[in-house]
VEXSERO-905318 format. One record per residue: x, y, z of N, C-alpha, C in turn; residue in three letters. Coordinates in Angstrom, 3 decimals. Layout:
- n.u | n.v | n.w | ca.u | ca.v | ca.w | c.u | c.v | c.w | rest
- X | Y | Z | X | Y | Z | X | Y | Z | ALA
...
# end
This chain:
- n.u | n.v | n.w | ca.u | ca.v | ca.w | c.u | c.v | c.w | rest
- 13.571 | 10.875 | -5.920 | 13.504 | 9.174 | -5.539 | 14.461 | 8.519 | -6.400 | PHE
- 15.549 | 9.148 | -6.323 | 17.157 | 8.143 | -6.406 | 17.177 | 7.312 | -5.096 | ASN
- 16.435 | 6.199 | -4.789 | 16.903 | 5.722 | -3.504 | 17.410 | 4.460 | -3.673 | PHE
- 18.518 | 4.315 | -3.029 | 19.505 | 3.138 | -2.856 | 19.677 | 2.636 | -1.576 | LYS
- 19.417 | 0.805 | -1.527 | 19.561 | 0.654 | 0.051 | 21.019 | 0.175 | 0.085 | MET
- 21.823 | 1.261 | 0.812 | 23.404 | 1.063 | 0.620 | 23.825 | 0.023 | 1.619 | GLU
- 23.132 | -0.487 | 2.299 | 23.777 | -1.602 | 3.241 | 23.727 | -3.303 | 2.504 | GLU
- 23.032 | -3.142 | 1.403 | 22.797 | -4.354 | 0.682 | 23.062 | -4.193 | -0.428 | ASN
- 23.333 | -3.044 | -1.050 | 23.493 | -2.586 | -2.356 | 22.457 | -2.878 | -3.293 | ASN
- 21.294 | -2.446 | -2.870 | 19.999 | -2.861 | -3.825 | 19.294 | -1.610 | -3.749 | LYS
- 18.460 | -1.424 | -5.042 | 17.964 | -0.497 | -5.209 | 16.538 | -0.574 | -5.247 | LYS
- 15.597 | 0.380 | -4.755 | 14.398 | 0.241 | -4.359 | 13.547 | -0.164 | -5.453 | LEU
- 13.915 | 0.948 | -6.664 | 13.130 | 0.729 | -7.748 | 13.495 | -0.394 | -8.891 | PHE
- 13.861 | -1.474 | -8.120 | 14.389 | -2.361 | -9.090 | 13.508 | -3.325 | -9.894 | ASP
- 13.774 | -3.220 | -11.036 | 12.575 | -3.890 | -11.945 | 12.410 | -5.354 | -12.157 | LYS
- 13.129 | -6.016 | -10.870 | 12.483 | -7.548 | -11.015 | 11.825 | -7.627 | -9.759 | LYS
- 11.719 | -6.533 | -8.895 | 10.783 | -6.484 | -7.758 | 9.179 | -6.418 | -7.992 | SER
- 8.528 | -6.914 | -7.148 | 7.006 | -6.731 | -6.742 | 6.868 | -5.372 | -6.183 | GLN
- 5.792 | -4.992 | -6.633 | 5.350 | -3.525 | -6.086 | 3.975 | -3.602 | -5.604 | PHE
- 3.656 | -3.105 | -4.577 | 2.015 | -3.530 | -4.024 | 1.472 | -2.184 | -3.445 | VAL
- 0.646 | -1.641 | -4.287 | -0.073 | -0.197 | -4.309 | -1.555 | -0.836 | -3.159 | LEU
- -1.520 | -0.416 | -1.762 | -2.328 | -1.015 | -0.910 | -3.356 | -0.013 | -0.377 | PHE
- -4.648 | -0.080 | -0.358 | -5.316 | 0.581 | 0.848 | -6.685 | 0.013 | 1.076 | SER
- -6.574 | -0.306 | 2.283 | -7.702 | -0.982 | 2.714 | -9.217 | -0.315 | 2.852 | GLY
- -9.373 | 0.867 | 2.541 | -10.116 | 1.889 | 2.781 | -11.426 | 1.499 | 1.805 | THR
- -12.720 | 1.212 | 2.261 | -13.802 | 1.230 | 1.494 | -14.350 | 2.441 | 0.383 | CYS
- -15.239 | 1.690 | -0.388 | -15.745 | 3.161 | -1.145 | -16.559 | 4.001 | -0.496 | LEU
- -17.169 | 3.748 | 0.650 | -17.758 | 4.490 | 1.553 | -17.033 | 4.760 | 2.699 | SER
- -15.725 | 4.375 | 2.967 | -14.887 | 4.664 | 4.187 | -14.430 | 6.293 | 3.880 | GLY
- -14.009 | 6.686 | 5.153 | -13.365 | 7.760 | 5.248 | -11.664 | 8.059 | 4.313 | ASN
- -11.784 | 8.875 | 3.475 | -10.653 | 9.196 | 2.600 | -10.600 | 8.065 | 1.387 | GLY
- -11.287 | 7.248 | 1.045 | -11.388 | 6.153 | -0.039 | -10.539 | 7.060 | -1.252 | ALA
- -11.127 | 8.021 | -1.754 | -10.143 | 8.305 | -3.099 | -8.990 | 9.238 | -2.899 | PHE
- -9.066 | 10.254 | -1.606 | -8.144 | 10.513 | -1.373 | -6.785 | 9.979 | -1.088 | ARG
- -7.133 | 8.439 | -0.787 | -6.175 | 7.158 | -0.292 | -5.682 | 6.656 | -1.933 | HIS
- -6.475 | 6.939 | -2.616 | -6.293 | 6.312 | -4.074 | -5.353 | 7.106 | -4.605 | LEU
- -5.363 | 8.433 | -4.479 | -4.796 | 9.450 | -4.956 | -3.602 | 9.333 | -4.722 | ASN
- -3.297 | 9.055 | -3.187 | -1.690 | 8.780 | -2.766 | -1.060 | 7.678 | -3.779 | ASP
- -1.973 | 6.727 | -3.927 | -1.198 | 5.643 | -4.578 | -1.194 | 5.628 | -6.060 | LEU
- -1.628 | 6.601 | -6.606 | -1.569 | 7.209 | -8.082 | -0.353 | 7.795 | -8.178 | PHE
- 0.283 | 8.579 | -7.396 | 1.410 | 9.202 | -7.022 | 2.573 | 8.380 | -7.134 | LEU
- 2.367 | 7.311 | -6.513 | 3.375 | 6.219 | -6.250 | 3.450 | 5.154 | -7.860 | ILE
- 2.370 | 5.201 | -8.109 | 1.963 | 4.369 | -9.543 | 3.130 | 5.385 | -10.864 | LEU
- 2.884 | 6.826 | -10.397 | 3.432 | 7.566 | -11.463 | 4.753 | 7.585 | -11.446 | TYR
- 5.204 | 7.464 | -10.028 | 6.910 | 7.084 | -9.989 | 7.307 | 6.022 | -10.517 | THR
- 6.744 | 4.725 | -10.302 | 7.245 | 3.570 | -10.568 | 7.365 | 3.472 | -12.247 | LEU
- 6.222 | 4.141 | -12.922 | 6.435 | 4.072 | -14.552 | 7.296 | 5.020 | -14.685 | ILE
- 7.694 | 5.995 | -14.230 | 8.762 | 7.002 | -14.493 | 9.984 | 6.287 | -14.070 | SER
- 9.998 | 5.223 | -13.540 | 11.439 | 4.438 | -13.224 | 11.350 | 3.138 | -14.204 | LYS
- 10.376 | 3.256 | -15.032 | 10.249 | 2.196 | -16.325 | 9.883 | 0.719 | -15.655 | GLU
- 9.135 | 0.963 | -14.401 | 8.633 | -0.723 | -13.848 | 7.549 | -1.371 | -14.860 | ILE
- 7.362 | -2.367 | -15.422 | 6.712 | -3.275 | -16.019 | 5.528 | -3.261 | -15.181 | ASP
- 4.374 | -2.921 | -15.982 | 2.850 | -3.074 | -15.560 | 2.666 | -4.494 | -14.815 | LYS
- 3.648 | -5.690 | -15.345 | 3.258 | -7.002 | -14.766 | 3.733 | -7.165 | -13.251 | ASN
- 4.426 | -6.218 | -12.637 | 5.174 | -6.247 | -11.581 | 4.635 | -5.170 | -10.527 | GLN
- 3.629 | -4.590 | -11.213 | 2.492 | -3.761 | -10.130 | 1.480 | -4.234 | -9.877 | ILE
- 0.941 | -4.158 | -8.336 | -0.332 | -4.707 | -8.252 | -1.039 | -3.453 | -7.410 | TYR
- -2.368 | -3.210 | -7.528 | -3.236 | -2.503 | -7.219 | -4.233 | -3.165 | -6.151 | LEU
- -4.104 | -2.906 | -4.902 | -5.118 | -3.822 | -3.721 | -5.954 | -2.701 | -3.130 | VAL
- -7.061 | -2.645 | -3.549 | -8.048 | -1.745 | -2.958 | -9.302 | -2.517 | -3.116 | ILE
- -10.624 | -1.207 | -2.611 | -11.854 | -1.752 | -2.824 | -12.167 | -1.509 | -4.252 | ASP
- -12.227 | -2.405 | -4.947 | -12.700 | -1.993 | -6.552 | -13.717 | -1.252 | -6.804 | LEU
- -14.544 | -1.351 | -5.973 | -15.739 | -0.331 | -6.438 | -15.266 | 1.187 | -6.367 | LYS
- -14.167 | 1.559 | -6.079 | -13.848 | 2.898 | -6.007 | -13.309 | 3.219 | -7.513 | ILE
- -12.673 | 2.191 | -7.906 | -12.691 | 2.201 | -9.358 | -13.321 | 2.347 | -10.325 | LEU
- -14.723 | 1.521 | -9.930 | -15.695 | 1.884 | -11.030 | -16.453 | 2.929 | -10.703 | GLU
- -16.366 | 3.859 | -9.504 | -16.843 | 5.265 | -9.277 | -15.935 | 6.268 | -9.620 | ASN
- -14.662 | 6.107 | -10.193 | -13.270 | 6.898 | -10.489 | -13.761 | 7.963 | -11.342 | LEU
- -14.149 | 7.541 | -12.724 | -14.575 | 8.566 | -13.440 | -15.689 | 9.339 | -13.053 | ASN
- -16.678 | 8.919 | -12.477 | -17.616 | 9.747 | -12.174 | -17.231 | 10.779 | -10.844 | ASN
- -16.520 | 10.523 | -9.940 | -15.751 | 11.021 | -8.874 | -15.243 | 12.646 | -9.533 | LYS
- -14.356 | 12.064 | -10.642 | -13.244 | 13.169 | -11.056 | -13.845 | 13.876 | -12.555 | THR
- -15.178 | 13.509 | -12.668 | -16.103 | 13.999 | -13.664 | -15.431 | 13.729 | -15.138 | GLN
- -14.751 | 12.909 | -15.436 | -14.356 | 12.141 | -16.550 | -13.009 | 13.456 | -17.133 | ASP
- -12.440 | 13.866 | -15.930 | -11.058 | 14.930 | -16.028 | -9.984 | 14.458 | -16.892 | LYS
- -9.628 | 14.731 | -17.707 | -8.260 | 14.203 | -18.777 | -7.170 | 14.906 | -18.077 | LYS
- -5.862 | 13.872 | -17.992 | -4.736 | 14.307 | -17.724 | -3.820 | 13.890 | -18.881 | ILE
- -2.751 | 14.743 | -18.946 | -1.554 | 14.256 | -20.199 | -0.311 | 13.958 | -18.982 | SER
- 0.072 | 12.842 | -19.247 | 1.084 | 12.066 | -18.526 | 2.027 | 11.371 | -19.539 | LEU
- 3.184 | 11.550 | -19.594 | 4.289 | 10.424 | -20.339 | 3.877 | 10.887 | -22.029 | PHE
- 3.536 | 12.256 | -22.260 | 3.183 | 12.060 | -23.490 | 1.588 | 11.706 | -24.087 | GLY
- 0.803 | 11.443 | -23.111 | -0.390 | 10.712 | -23.633 | -1.353 | 11.447 | -22.849 | GLN
- -2.762 | 11.201 | -23.213 | -4.079 | 11.756 | -22.356 | -4.617 | 10.651 | -22.064 | GLU
- -4.922 | 10.864 | -20.285 | -6.009 | 9.756 | -19.706 | -6.907 | 10.158 | -19.002 | PHE
- -7.858 | 9.285 | -18.684 | -8.357 | 9.576 | -17.653 | -7.790 | 9.275 | -16.222 | THR
- -8.376 | 9.200 | -14.890 | -7.262 | 8.862 | -14.099 | -7.770 | 7.408 | -13.978 | PHE
- -8.911 | 6.885 | -14.194 | -9.002 | 5.137 | -14.273 | -8.316 | 4.605 | -15.440 | LEU
- -8.335 | 5.203 | -16.867 | -7.548 | 4.493 | -17.833 | -6.238 | 4.850 | -17.467 | SER
- -5.389 | 5.636 | -16.919 | -4.204 | 5.534 | -16.502 | -3.604 | 4.456 | -15.364 | PHE
- -4.587 | 3.867 | -14.559 | -4.447 | 2.648 | -13.869 | -4.542 | 1.881 | -14.385 | PHE
- -5.381 | 1.471 | -15.602 | -5.746 | 0.532 | -16.251 | -4.384 | 0.280 | -17.126 | GLU
- -4.113 | 1.452 | -17.873 | -3.066 | 1.100 | -18.853 | -1.659 | 0.732 | -18.146 | ASN
- -1.327 | 1.391 | -17.148 | -0.108 | 0.781 | -16.599 | -0.024 | -0.398 | -15.153 | TYR
- -1.133 | -0.940 | -15.151 | -1.029 | -2.275 | -14.485 | -2.165 | -3.025 | -15.011 | ILE
- -1.452 | -4.424 | -14.980 | -2.002 | -5.599 | -15.428 | -3.330 | -6.154 | -15.295 | SER
- -4.308 | -6.397 | -15.557 | -5.613 | -6.465 | -15.456 | -5.740 | -7.534 | -14.395 | GLU
- -5.055 | -8.641 | -14.249 | -5.036 | -9.421 | -13.519 | -4.540 | -8.862 | -11.892 | GLU
- -3.495 | -7.959 | -11.920 | -2.937 | -7.423 | -11.027 | -3.797 | -6.331 | -10.033 | ASN
- -5.041 | -6.436 | -10.651 | -6.145 | -5.623 | -9.761 | -6.593 | -6.561 | -8.744 | PHE
- -6.392 | -6.214 | -7.423 | -6.951 | -7.229 | -6.497 | -7.768 | -6.262 | -5.320 | ILE
- -8.920 | -7.465 | -5.173 | -9.745 | -6.899 | -4.098 | -9.340 | -6.760 | -2.859 | GLU
- -9.124 | -5.797 | -1.940 | -8.678 | -5.633 | -0.689 | -8.665 | -6.893 | 0.357 | ALA
- -9.862 | -7.169 | 0.422 | -10.302 | -8.066 | 1.215 | -10.173 | -9.394 | 0.719 | THR
- -9.321 | -9.381 | -0.484 | -9.169 | -10.872 | -0.548 | -7.404 | -10.891 | -0.819 | GLU
- -6.701 | -10.075 | -0.662 | -5.662 | -9.891 | -0.826 | -4.588 | -10.899 | -0.134 | PHE
- -4.964 | -11.574 | 1.084 | -4.014 | -12.368 | 1.693 | -4.086 | -13.805 | 0.844 | GLU
- -5.096 | -14.277 | 0.257 | -5.228 | -15.301 | -0.558 | -4.904 | -15.190 | -1.817 | THR
- -5.238 | -14.064 | -2.390 | -5.055 | -13.677 | -3.900 | -3.498 | -13.546 | -4.178 | LYS
- -2.793 | -12.740 | -3.669 | -1.541 | -12.092 | -3.559 | -0.606 | -13.449 | -3.716 | PHE
- 0.235 | -14.005 | -4.486 | 1.346 | -14.400 | -4.386 | 2.635 | -13.763 | -4.683 | LYS
- 3.706 | -13.904 | -3.478 | 4.747 | -13.499 | -3.602 | 5.950 | -14.306 | -4.109 | ARG
- 6.442 | -13.776 | -5.199 | 7.723 | -14.528 | -5.866 | 8.935 | -14.616 | -5.251 | TYR
- 9.714 | -15.270 | -6.075 | 11.377 | -15.154 | -5.234 | 11.936 | -14.053 | -5.732 | ASP
- 11.408 | -12.852 | -4.905 | 12.259 | -11.706 | -5.214 | 11.903 | -10.690 | -4.191 | ASN
- 12.529 | -9.241 | -4.293 | 12.310 | -8.824 | -3.463 | 10.649 | -8.109 | -3.346 | ASP
- 10.202 | -7.559 | -2.246 | 8.807 | -7.128 | -2.588 | 8.739 | -5.392 | -1.748 | LEU
- 8.060 | -4.524 | -2.314 | 8.053 | -3.239 | -2.297 | 6.623 | -2.869 | -1.695 | VAL
- 6.092 | -2.703 | -0.771 | 4.764 | -2.346 | 0.016 | 4.401 | -1.419 | 0.157 | PHE
- 3.764 | -0.215 | -0.819 | 3.405 | 1.073 | -0.422 | 1.908 | 1.063 | 0.166 | PHE
- 1.448 | 1.495 | 1.321 | 0.268 | 1.662 | 1.862 | -0.077 | 3.013 | 2.197 | ALA
- -1.621 | 3.159 | 2.268 | -2.313 | 4.241 | 2.180 | -3.504 | 4.105 | 2.785 | SER
- -3.949 | 4.706 | 3.691 | -5.228 | 4.366 | 4.735 | -5.024 | 4.605 | 5.700 | GLY
- -6.313 | 3.463 | 6.910 | -6.173 | 3.655 | 8.080 | -5.502 | 2.567 | 8.720 | HIS
- -5.212 | 2.493 | 9.909 | -4.764 | 1.372 | 10.766 | -4.511 | 1.431 | 11.882 | GLY
- -4.340 | 0.683 | 12.942 | -4.230 | 0.707 | 14.153 | -3.189 | -0.157 | 14.774 | ALA
- -3.077 | -0.206 | 16.045 | -2.172 | -1.425 | 16.669 | -2.547 | -2.560 | 15.984 | VAL
- -3.517 | -3.086 | 15.414 | -3.778 | -4.637 | 15.209 | -3.388 | -4.446 | 13.833 | ASN
- -3.091 | -3.577 | 13.038 | -2.377 | -3.584 | 11.809 | -2.875 | -2.417 | 10.649 | GLY
- -2.516 | -2.846 | 9.431 | -3.280 | -2.225 | 8.266 | -4.949 | -2.728 | 7.888 | LEU
- -5.976 | -1.110 | 8.201 | -7.210 | -1.629 | 8.452 | -7.599 | -2.106 | 6.803 | ALA
- -8.582 | -3.178 | 6.836 | -9.136 | -3.328 | 5.718 | -10.854 | -3.277 | 5.975 | ILE
- -11.393 | -2.157 | 5.569 | -12.826 | -2.441 | 5.490 | -13.771 | -2.833 | 4.779 | GLU
- -14.948 | -3.374 | 5.269 | -15.808 | -3.656 | 4.217 | -17.192 | -3.451 | 4.941 | LYS
- -18.110 | -2.961 | 4.060 | -19.248 | -2.250 | 4.264 | -19.979 | -3.584 | 4.249 | LYS
- -20.915 | -4.095 | 5.486 | -22.065 | -4.567 | 5.689 | -23.424 | -3.911 | 6.107 | GLU
- -24.414 | -4.227 | 4.859 | -25.563 | -3.071 | 5.363 | -25.031 | -1.696 | 5.610 | LYS
- -25.209 | -0.964 | 6.635 | -25.126 | 0.093 | 6.931 | -23.716 | 0.238 | 7.515 | GLU
- -23.164 | -0.593 | 8.092 | -22.096 | -0.771 | 8.926 | -20.723 | -1.099 | 8.520 | ILE
- -19.487 | -0.343 | 8.594 | -18.140 | -0.966 | 8.221 | -17.206 | -1.875 | 9.203 | ILE
- -17.294 | -2.845 | 8.759 | -16.516 | -3.917 | 9.364 | -14.937 | -3.484 | 8.987 | GLU
- -14.280 | -4.239 | 10.116 | -12.855 | -4.271 | 9.848 | -12.068 | -5.327 | 10.132 | TYR
- -11.279 | -5.579 | 9.465 | -10.368 | -6.404 | 9.227 | -8.894 | -6.058 | 9.285 | ASN
- -7.958 | -6.821 | 9.560 | -6.495 | -6.638 | 9.503 | -5.337 | -6.848 | 8.827 | PHE
- -4.630 | -6.301 | 7.905 | -3.350 | -6.926 | 7.985 | -2.396 | -6.811 | 8.548 | LEU
- -1.885 | -7.604 | 9.358 | -1.229 | -7.779 | 10.653 | 0.492 | -8.115 | 9.822 | THR
- 1.283 | -7.594 | 10.804 | 2.868 | -7.732 | 10.954 | 2.982 | -9.422 | 10.511 | SER
- 1.974 | -10.054 | 11.269 | 2.418 | -11.607 | 11.239 | 2.206 | -12.051 | 9.728 | ASP
- 1.620 | -11.518 | 8.818 | 1.414 | -11.500 | 7.462 | 2.805 | -11.555 | 6.791 | TYR
- 3.247 | -10.119 | 7.361 | 4.443 | -10.121 | 6.360 | 5.648 | -10.919 | 6.908 | PHE
- 5.337 | -10.975 | 8.197 | 6.439 | -12.059 | 8.723 | 6.685 | -13.714 | 7.945 | GLU
- 5.337 | -13.910 | 7.541 | 4.884 | -15.235 | 6.767 | 5.544 | -15.223 | 5.532 | ASP
- 5.307 | -14.314 | 5.001 | 5.670 | -14.028 | 3.533 | 7.252 | -13.593 | 3.193 | ILE
- 7.706 | -13.270 | 4.419 | 9.017 | -12.786 | 4.014 | 10.102 | -14.106 | 4.305 | ALA
- 11.294 | -14.136 | 3.729 | 12.319 | -15.019 | 3.923 | 13.727 | -14.325 | 3.962 | ASP
- 14.705 | -14.844 | 4.210 | 16.090 | -14.415 | 4.331 | 16.660 | -14.005 | 3.350 | ASN
- 16.140 | -14.573 | 2.465 | 16.913 | -14.310 | 0.908 | 16.397 | -13.082 | 0.199 | LYS
- 15.396 | -12.530 | 0.041 | 14.574 | -11.502 | -0.505 | 14.240 | -10.042 | 0.624 | ASN
- 14.158 | -9.042 | 0.040 | 14.247 | -8.145 | 1.013 | 12.743 | -7.662 | 0.905 | SER
- 12.051 | -7.198 | 1.976 | 10.586 | -6.797 | 2.020 | 10.544 | -5.088 | 2.668 | THR
- 10.276 | -4.468 | 1.772 | 9.915 | -2.891 | 2.178 | 8.838 | -2.418 | 2.315 | TYR
- 8.511 | -1.848 | 3.559 | 6.952 | -1.667 | 4.007 | 6.942 | -0.210 | 4.091 | LEU
- 6.500 | 0.789 | 3.259 | 6.578 | 2.220 | 3.569 | 4.806 | 2.584 | 3.936 | PHE
- 4.795 | 2.858 | 4.999 | 3.355 | 3.014 | 5.844 | 3.112 | 4.440 | 5.941 | LEU
- 2.017 | 4.818 | 5.683 | 1.330 | 6.314 | 6.069 | 1.147 | 6.456 | 7.543 | SER
- 0.895 | 7.752 | 8.238 | 1.239 | 7.919 | 9.648 | 0.124 | 7.129 | 10.580 | GLN
- -1.200 | 6.981 | 10.215 | -1.633 | 6.225 | 11.334 | -1.312 | 4.496 | 11.505 | CYS
- -0.755 | 4.087 | 10.232 | -0.500 | 2.986 | 10.041 | 0.898 | 2.599 | 10.795 | GLN
- 1.711 | 3.412 | 10.606 | 3.264 | 3.139 | 11.246 | 3.250 | 2.549 | 12.446 | ALA
- 2.648 | 3.220 | 13.294 | 2.783 | 2.867 | 14.688 | 2.321 | 1.377 | 15.081 | GLY
- 1.684 | 0.548 | 14.173 | 1.127 | -0.657 | 14.431 | 2.418 | -1.601 | 14.191 | ALA
- 3.593 | -1.296 | 13.547 | 4.457 | -1.844 | 13.153 | 5.733 | -1.905 | 13.991 | PHE
- 5.731 | -1.112 | 15.083 | 6.980 | -0.898 | 15.860 | 7.191 | -2.279 | 16.380 | HIS
- 6.447 | -2.828 | 16.853 | 6.628 | -4.619 | 17.278 | 7.288 | -5.515 | 16.416 | HIS
- 7.164 | -5.318 | 15.155 | 7.649 | -6.150 | 13.905 | 8.968 | -6.947 | 14.264 | LEU
- 8.707 | -7.728 | 14.285 | 9.993 | -8.674 | 14.093 | 10.897 | -8.687 | 13.017 | ASP
- 12.148 | -8.062 | 13.106 | 12.800 | -7.722 | 11.842 | 14.245 | -8.698 | 11.644 | THR
- 13.931 | -9.646 | 12.195 | 15.022 | -10.524 | 11.956 | 14.945 | -11.192 | 10.312 | ARG
- 14.116 | -11.071 | 9.874 | 13.916 | -11.314 | 8.218 | 14.202 | -9.906 | 7.695 | LYS
- 14.582 | -10.381 | 6.296 | 14.855 | -9.151 | 5.640 | 13.955 | -8.035 | 5.349 | GLN
- 13.107 | -7.326 | 6.667 | 12.007 | -6.504 | 6.487 | 12.639 | -5.320 | 6.739 | ILE
- 12.148 | -4.091 | 6.249 | 12.829 | -2.705 | 6.525 | 11.200 | -2.040 | 6.345 | CYS
- 10.734 | -1.346 | 7.524 | 9.701 | -0.688 | 7.837 | 9.992 | 1.020 | 7.797 | VAL
- 9.287 | 1.354 | 7.057 | 9.722 | 2.905 | 6.466 | 8.306 | 3.703 | 6.662 | ILE
- 8.240 | 4.644 | 7.571 | 6.978 | 5.795 | 7.689 | 7.090 | 6.279 | 9.213 | GLY
- 5.723 | 6.978 | 9.058 | 5.764 | 7.894 | 10.340 | 5.756 | 7.264 | 11.584 | ALA
- 5.929 | 7.333 | 12.794 | 6.227 | 6.644 | 13.987 | 5.279 | 7.573 | 15.347 | SER
- 4.088 | 8.070 | 14.665 | 3.600 | 8.847 | 15.836 | 2.461 | 7.863 | 16.464 | GLU
- 2.312 | 7.736 | 17.488 | 1.699 | 6.313 | 18.233 | 0.213 | 6.751 | 18.225 | TYR
- -0.507 | 5.863 | 18.607 | -2.113 | 6.640 | 18.673 | -2.048 | 7.130 | 20.429 | GLN
- -2.882 | 8.116 | 20.744 | -3.102 | 8.475 | 21.992 | -3.017 | 7.623 | 22.906 | ASN
- -3.881 | 6.322 | 22.439 | -4.174 | 5.059 | 23.688 | -2.682 | 4.520 | 23.794 | SER
- -1.931 | 4.618 | 23.187 | -0.484 | 4.111 | 23.626 | 0.276 | 5.274 | 24.248 | ILE
- 0.234 | 6.552 | 23.276 | 1.221 | 7.740 | 24.135 | 0.839 | 8.254 | 25.375 | SER
- -0.230 | 8.323 | 25.664 | -0.722 | 8.849 | 26.878 | -0.241 | 8.001 | 28.117 | ILE
- -0.266 | 6.864 | 28.126 | 0.132 | 5.992 | 28.987 | 2.066 | 6.102 | 29.412 | PRO
- 2.491 | 6.096 | 28.022 | 4.050 | 6.671 | 28.196 | 4.023 | 7.681 | 28.648 | ILE
- 3.330 | 9.027 | 28.330 | 3.733 | 9.917 | 29.394 | 3.752 | 9.830 | 30.480 | ASN
- 2.822 | 9.334 | 31.152 | 2.407 | 9.376 | 32.563 | 3.819 | 8.715 | 32.984 | PHE
- 4.292 | 7.618 | 32.637 | 5.343 | 7.047 | 32.772 | 6.715 | 8.032 | 33.439 | MET
- 6.765 | 9.032 | 32.524 | 8.094 | 9.731 | 32.387 | 7.437 | 11.275 | 33.376 | PHE
- 6.282 | 11.472 | 33.725 | 5.788 | 12.647 | 34.478 | 5.622 | 12.483 | 35.785 | ASN
# end
């Protein structure tokens, strides 16, 4: 993870940056705890790079955290010379005010005058990063779009988006004239790739 952005001599794990760990999967959605596990590994990396807890934001369905000890059967893990449950690890290394409900992210998150490093795990589509909300027995979807990142980006600071596979295809159309770098898998959905294949066959 010794990652350096050579073109502008910036380090990915700069201690002045804001780091967002994002999953829009709701508690009853497909892969809620698996996606949180992805973010757990990212958090571990940030802590090993000595990123301050005030610079890290966890953006998920917070009901997942409420059910985490039960899901993991209060399993203890030894990291950085201490013993934690999975929940207490998150609570120890992220400031309480930086736990944000995914459905409220756009209104509650404030970007400061620094670089933003955004890690996403979860679901997505051509609409953007999926944010799920369960209403009665139905999961409804909202999306964090490329327009949002364009709105919060500027030409002074850099924005790095790390996207998991089913999300990355949604950002191929992103206007990158601002300081935005998108890193992730690039497999298109069938709905896109099939018509493209027809064009060449």
